[in-house]
mmCIF file of the C-alpha atoms, coordinates in Angstrom:
data_MODEL
# 
_entry.id   MODEL 
# 
loop_
_atom_site.group_PDB 
_atom_site.id 
_atom_site.type_symbol 
_atom_site.label_atom_id 
_atom_site.label_alt_id 
_atom_site.label_comp_id 
_atom_site.label_asym_id 
_atom_site.label_entity_id 
_atom_site.label_seq_id 
_atom_site.pdbx_PDB_ins_code 
_atom_site.Cartn_x 
_atom_site.Cartn_y 
_atom_site.Cartn_z 
_atom_site.occupancy 
_atom_site.B_iso_or_equiv 
_atom_site.pdbx_formal_charge 
_atom_site.auth_seq_id 
_atom_site.auth_comp_id 
_atom_site.auth_asym_id 
_atom_site.auth_atom_id 
_atom_site.pdbx_PDB_model_num 
ATOM 1  C CA . UNK A 1 1  ? 94.976  89.004 110.105 1.00 0.00 ? 1  UNK A CA 1 
ATOM 2  C CA . UNK A 1 2  ? 95.114  88.088 106.602 1.00 0.00 ? 2  UNK A CA 1 
ATOM 3  C CA . UNK A 1 3  ? 92.643  85.234 105.173 1.00 0.00 ? 3  UNK A CA 1 
ATOM 4  C CA . UNK A 1 4  ? 92.785  84.079 101.326 1.00 0.00 ? 4  UNK A CA 1 
ATOM 5  C CA . UNK A 1 5  ? 91.205  81.612 99.096  1.00 0.00 ? 5  UNK A CA 1 
ATOM 6  C CA . UNK A 1 6  ? 89.646  80.915 95.648  1.00 0.00 ? 6  UNK A CA 1 
ATOM 7  C CA . UNK A 1 7  ? 86.201  79.608 94.651  1.00 0.00 ? 7  UNK A CA 1 
ATOM 8  C CA . UNK A 1 8  ? 84.473  78.254 91.880  1.00 0.00 ? 8  UNK A CA 1 
ATOM 9  C CA . UNK A 1 9  ? 81.082  77.004 90.991  1.00 0.00 ? 9  UNK A CA 1 
ATOM 10 C CA . UNK A 1 10 ? 80.792  73.312 90.369  1.00 0.00 ? 10 UNK A CA 1 
ATOM 11 C CA . UNK A 1 11 ? 77.473  73.292 88.493  1.00 0.00 ? 11 UNK A CA 1 
ATOM 12 C CA . UNK A 1 12 ? 76.133  74.874 85.423  1.00 0.00 ? 12 UNK A CA 1 
ATOM 13 C CA . UNK A 1 13 ? 74.907  77.809 87.307  1.00 0.00 ? 13 UNK A CA 1 
ATOM 14 C CA . UNK A 1 14 ? 76.715  80.732 88.882  1.00 0.00 ? 14 UNK A CA 1 
ATOM 15 C CA . UNK A 1 15 ? 77.106  80.480 92.253  1.00 0.00 ? 15 UNK A CA 1 
ATOM 16 C CA . UNK A 1 16 ? 77.726  83.014 95.351  1.00 0.00 ? 16 UNK A CA 1 
ATOM 17 C CA . UNK A 1 17 ? 80.037  82.252 98.135  1.00 0.00 ? 17 UNK A CA 1 
ATOM 18 C CA . UNK A 1 18 ? 80.268  84.436 101.725 1.00 0.00 ? 18 UNK A CA 1 
ATOM 19 C CA . UNK A 1 19 ? 83.077  83.954 104.113 1.00 0.00 ? 19 UNK A CA 1 
ATOM 20 C CA . UNK A 1 20 ? 83.935  85.399 107.568 1.00 0.00 ? 20 UNK A CA 1 
ATOM 21 C CA . UNK A 1 21 ? 86.699  85.048 109.830 1.00 0.00 ? 21 UNK A CA 1 
ATOM 22 C CA . UNK A 1 22 ? 86.304  84.653 113.641 1.00 0.00 ? 22 UNK A CA 1 
ATOM 23 C CA . UNK A 1 23 ? 88.988  85.047 116.402 1.00 0.00 ? 23 UNK A CA 1 
ATOM 24 C CA . UNK A 1 24 ? 88.047  82.736 119.662 1.00 0.00 ? 24 UNK A CA 1 
ATOM 25 C CA . UNK A 1 25 ? 84.567  82.319 118.068 1.00 0.00 ? 25 UNK A CA 1 
ATOM 26 C CA . UNK A 1 26 ? 83.925  85.788 117.834 1.00 0.00 ? 26 UNK A CA 1 
ATOM 27 C CA . UNK A 1 27 ? 83.323  87.442 114.130 1.00 0.00 ? 27 UNK A CA 1 
ATOM 28 C CA . UNK A 1 28 ? 86.268  89.506 113.389 1.00 0.00 ? 28 UNK A CA 1 
ATOM 29 C CA . UNK A 1 29 ? 84.567  91.933 110.775 1.00 0.00 ? 29 UNK A CA 1 
ATOM 30 C CA . UNK A 1 30 ? 86.891  90.540 108.118 1.00 0.00 ? 30 UNK A CA 1 
ATOM 31 C CA . UNK A 1 31 ? 84.688  89.207 105.366 1.00 0.00 ? 31 UNK A CA 1 
ATOM 32 C CA . UNK A 1 32 ? 84.060  88.524 101.641 1.00 0.00 ? 32 UNK A CA 1 
ATOM 33 C CA . UNK A 1 33 ? 81.369  87.850 99.377  1.00 0.00 ? 33 UNK A CA 1 
ATOM 34 C CA . UNK A 1 34 ? 81.235  87.661 95.672  1.00 0.00 ? 34 UNK A CA 1 
ATOM 35 C CA . UNK A 1 35 ? 79.269  85.634 92.686  1.00 0.00 ? 35 UNK A CA 1 
ATOM 36 C CA . UNK A 1 36 ? 81.305  83.438 90.372  1.00 0.00 ? 36 UNK A CA 1 
ATOM 37 C CA . UNK A 1 37 ? 79.858  82.246 86.953  1.00 0.00 ? 37 UNK A CA 1 
ATOM 38 C CA . UNK A 1 38 ? 79.828  78.576 86.050  1.00 0.00 ? 38 UNK A CA 1 
ATOM 39 C CA . UNK A 1 39 ? 83.064  78.577 84.246  1.00 0.00 ? 39 UNK A CA 1 
ATOM 40 C CA . UNK A 1 40 ? 85.089  81.204 86.305  1.00 0.00 ? 40 UNK A CA 1 
ATOM 41 C CA . UNK A 1 41 ? 87.358  80.682 89.303  1.00 0.00 ? 41 UNK A CA 1 
ATOM 42 C CA . UNK A 1 42 ? 87.631  83.675 91.660  1.00 0.00 ? 42 UNK A CA 1 
ATOM 43 C CA . UNK A 1 43 ? 89.834  84.436 94.523  1.00 0.00 ? 43 UNK A CA 1 
ATOM 44 C CA . UNK A 1 44 ? 89.180  86.704 97.804  1.00 0.00 ? 44 UNK A CA 1 
ATOM 45 C CA . UNK A 1 45 ? 91.298  88.405 100.356 1.00 0.00 ? 45 UNK A CA 1 
ATOM 46 C CA . UNK A 1 46 ? 90.178  89.334 103.808 1.00 0.00 ? 46 UNK A CA 1 
ATOM 47 C CA . UNK A 1 47 ? 92.252  91.717 106.190 1.00 0.00 ? 47 UNK A CA 1 
ATOM 48 C CA . UNK A 1 48 ? 91.127  92.294 109.761 1.00 0.00 ? 48 UNK A CA 1 
ATOM 49 C CA . UNK A 1 49 ? 92.500  94.004 112.986 1.00 0.00 ? 49 UNK A CA 1 
ATOM 50 C CA . UNK A 1 50 ? 91.629  93.518 116.662 1.00 0.00 ? 50 UNK A CA 1 
ATOM 51 C CA . UNK A 1 51 ? 92.710  95.370 119.112 1.00 0.00 ? 51 UNK A CA 1 
ATOM 52 C CA . UNK A 1 52 ? 93.193  94.515 123.076 1.00 0.00 ? 52 UNK A CA 1 
ATOM 53 C CA . UNK A 1 53 ? 93.844  90.655 122.571 1.00 0.00 ? 53 UNK A CA 1 
ATOM 54 C CA . UNK A 1 54 ? 95.513  88.978 125.219 1.00 0.00 ? 54 UNK A CA 1 
ATOM 55 C CA . UNK A 1 55 ? 98.661  87.197 125.284 1.00 0.00 ? 55 UNK A CA 1 
ATOM 56 C CA . UNK A 1 56 ? 98.605  83.273 124.628 1.00 0.00 ? 56 UNK A CA 1 
ATOM 57 C CA . UNK A 1 57 ? 97.182  80.951 122.366 1.00 0.00 ? 57 UNK A CA 1 
ATOM 58 C CA . UNK A 1 58 ? 93.832  81.853 120.171 1.00 0.00 ? 58 UNK A CA 1 
ATOM 59 C CA . UNK A 1 59 ? 91.798  80.340 117.351 1.00 0.00 ? 59 UNK A CA 1 
ATOM 60 C CA . UNK A 1 60 ? 91.329  81.771 114.038 1.00 0.00 ? 60 UNK A CA 1 
ATOM 61 C CA . UNK A 1 61 ? 89.007  80.151 111.861 1.00 0.00 ? 61 UNK A CA 1 
ATOM 62 C CA . UNK A 1 62 ? 87.451  81.075 108.534 1.00 0.00 ? 62 UNK A CA 1 
ATOM 63 C CA . UNK A 1 63 ? 83.502  79.974 107.600 1.00 0.00 ? 63 UNK A CA 1 
ATOM 64 C CA . UNK A 1 64 ? 82.268  79.936 104.276 1.00 0.00 ? 64 UNK A CA 1 
ATOM 65 C CA . UNK A 1 65 ? 78.486  79.398 103.244 1.00 0.00 ? 65 UNK A CA 1 
ATOM 66 C CA . UNK A 1 66 ? 77.010  79.501 99.633  1.00 0.00 ? 66 UNK A CA 1 
ATOM 67 C CA . UNK A 1 67 ? 73.850  80.944 98.230  1.00 0.00 ? 67 UNK A CA 1 
ATOM 68 C CA . UNK A 1 68 ? 72.507  79.831 94.794  1.00 0.00 ? 68 UNK A CA 1 
ATOM 69 C CA . UNK A 1 69 ? 74.608  77.316 93.128  1.00 0.00 ? 69 UNK A CA 1 
ATOM 70 C CA . UNK A 1 70 ? 77.246  74.908 94.488  1.00 0.00 ? 70 UNK A CA 1 
ATOM 71 C CA . UNK A 1 71 ? 80.568  76.275 95.534  1.00 0.00 ? 71 UNK A CA 1 
ATOM 72 C CA . UNK A 1 72 ? 84.032  74.684 96.174  1.00 0.00 ? 72 UNK A CA 1 
ATOM 73 C CA . UNK A 1 73 ? 86.414  76.738 98.244  1.00 0.00 ? 73 UNK A CA 1 
ATOM 74 C CA . UNK A 1 74 ? 90.046  76.136 97.033  1.00 0.00 ? 74 UNK A CA 1 
ATOM 75 C CA . UNK A 1 75 ? 93.227  76.513 99.202  1.00 0.00 ? 75 UNK A CA 1 
ATOM 76 C CA . UNK A 1 76 ? 91.693  78.469 102.109 1.00 0.00 ? 76 UNK A CA 1 
ATOM 77 C CA . UNK A 1 77 ? 94.697  80.399 104.311 1.00 0.00 ? 77 UNK A CA 1 
ATOM 78 C CA . UNK A 1 78 ? 94.569  82.386 107.330 1.00 0.00 ? 78 UNK A CA 1 
ATOM 79 C CA . UNK A 1 79 ? 97.522  84.134 108.698 1.00 0.00 ? 79 UNK A CA 1 
ATOM 80 C CA . UNK A 1 80 ? 97.589  85.688 112.033 1.00 0.00 ? 80 UNK A CA 1 
ATOM 81 C CA . UNK A 1 81 ? 100.342 88.312 113.240 1.00 0.00 ? 81 UNK A CA 1 
ATOM 82 C CA . UNK A 1 82 ? 100.535 89.683 116.812 1.00 0.00 ? 82 UNK A CA 1 
ATOM 83 C CA . UNK A 1 83 ? 102.234 93.015 117.406 1.00 0.00 ? 83 UNK A CA 1 
ATOM 84 C CA . UNK A 1 84 ? 102.695 94.266 120.850 1.00 0.00 ? 84 UNK A CA 1 
ATOM 85 C CA . UNK A 1 85 ? 104.363 97.202 122.915 1.00 0.00 ? 85 UNK A CA 1 
# 
């Protein structure tokens, strides 16, 4: 899976964002964290890999939080790709 997006501080102070990806409610280990200044726009990319996932429909979810400042996540995108034998 690949998850991407952008984030920015919407206040006068720098902000910090943390995002992670879940597969069917379980943490995949794909995560990104970074600081952004009060005038910068930043981007992130997370790449995760899971093995032994059964055939069928699954739920991918990106969860983001902030600490220090006010962060806006822009254009979040998740792509899941399944390869089998």
